[in-house]
N, C-alpha and C positions, 0 to 999 in steps of 0.2 A: 404558482409562482413557476421560474424560470421559462420553458415555452407556452406554457397555460396560463401564466399571469394575468390579468385581470387588471385594469387602470383601478378598480377598487383594489384591488388588494395590493398594487404597486404605490399606490397613497398611502395603506395605510401601516405599512412599514416601518416608515421614519416617525409617524407618530407614534409608535407603541416603541421607539428606540427613545424617542425622548422623554416619554410615562417613566419608562425605564431609568435613564439619567436623572430625571429632575427625581425621585422616589429610592432609588438605588435597591439591590438587589435584595440588599438586608429587610427592607421593608415593604419589598412589592415582589413577590414572585410573578414570572412572565412564564410560560409556555407557549411554543408555536406549534399548532395542530394543520397538517395538510392531511387533505381526503385523496390526494392524488389523483382528481380527475380531469377526463381528458387525456392528451397525450402524454406518452411513456416521458418523464424527467427524469436526466440525467442527476448524479449526483454531483458534477460539477455545475449544472442549470442551478440546482438547489442551493449550493456554496456561492456562487455567483449571485445569486438575488438577494439572500443573506447579507451578504456582504455589505453591496449595493445598499439596502434601505437599511444599514445600523444593525440589525438584529442579530449578528454570526455568536455574539455572546449568550442570546436566549436557547434555552433548553427547546431541539425542537423533535417531532415526534410525528410519522405519517401511520395514519388513524386507519385507514378506508374509509368507504361508504359506509360500512355497515359499524364502525366506531364513533363516524357522525351520526348513522341517527341514532343512535343510545344515547352520545350527547343531547345531541340538537331536540330528542321524542320527537323526530319525525323523518321520513325520507326525503324529505322536500329538500333540495341544496338551496341555501341562502348565504353565499361568502362576500363579502368577509362577518365573522361573525364573530362578536366578542364578547365573552362570560366575565362576571364582574363577582366573586367571591369571597366571606367574611372572612376575618380571621380563623374561625373554627372551618370552614368550608363550605359553607350553606351558601347557595347562593342567591346574589342581592339585585343583580338586572343583568339582563343580556340588550346588545347591540346589531343590530343589521344593516353592512353598509358604514360608508365610511365619507363623514363631510365635515364641515366643520363647524355643525351644531354637535354632532355625533361627537368630536373631538372633544370641543367643551365640557359636554354633559361627562364623558369618559373621565377627564382629569377630575372636576368636579367630585364627580363619584369615589375616586381613588382615595380622593382628601376627605373625602367625610367620613371614610373609615380609620384614618389614621389617627 
């Protein structure tokens, strides 16, 4: 995000925003996690990125590398990474990277849970 934004994360934000619009916050909870790797980010950098990507209304949490390691169950950083959980909080699928194929699979998988 911000100054440390990668092309993959820049491509991911509009896709996540579209997923949110199609499903609505009452049917799909999305949380954006930032590991804050790389250069320091200002609050303005983060706000600008989120607004530009259309994800300003999605809850945002900075979790750091330790938090990332616990969630990903590895210390190897792979971003963007998207996790899908079912209605009771059980993990269903994980995607690393964002491509047209990943987008299609993400949308299909979310739809299948509803």
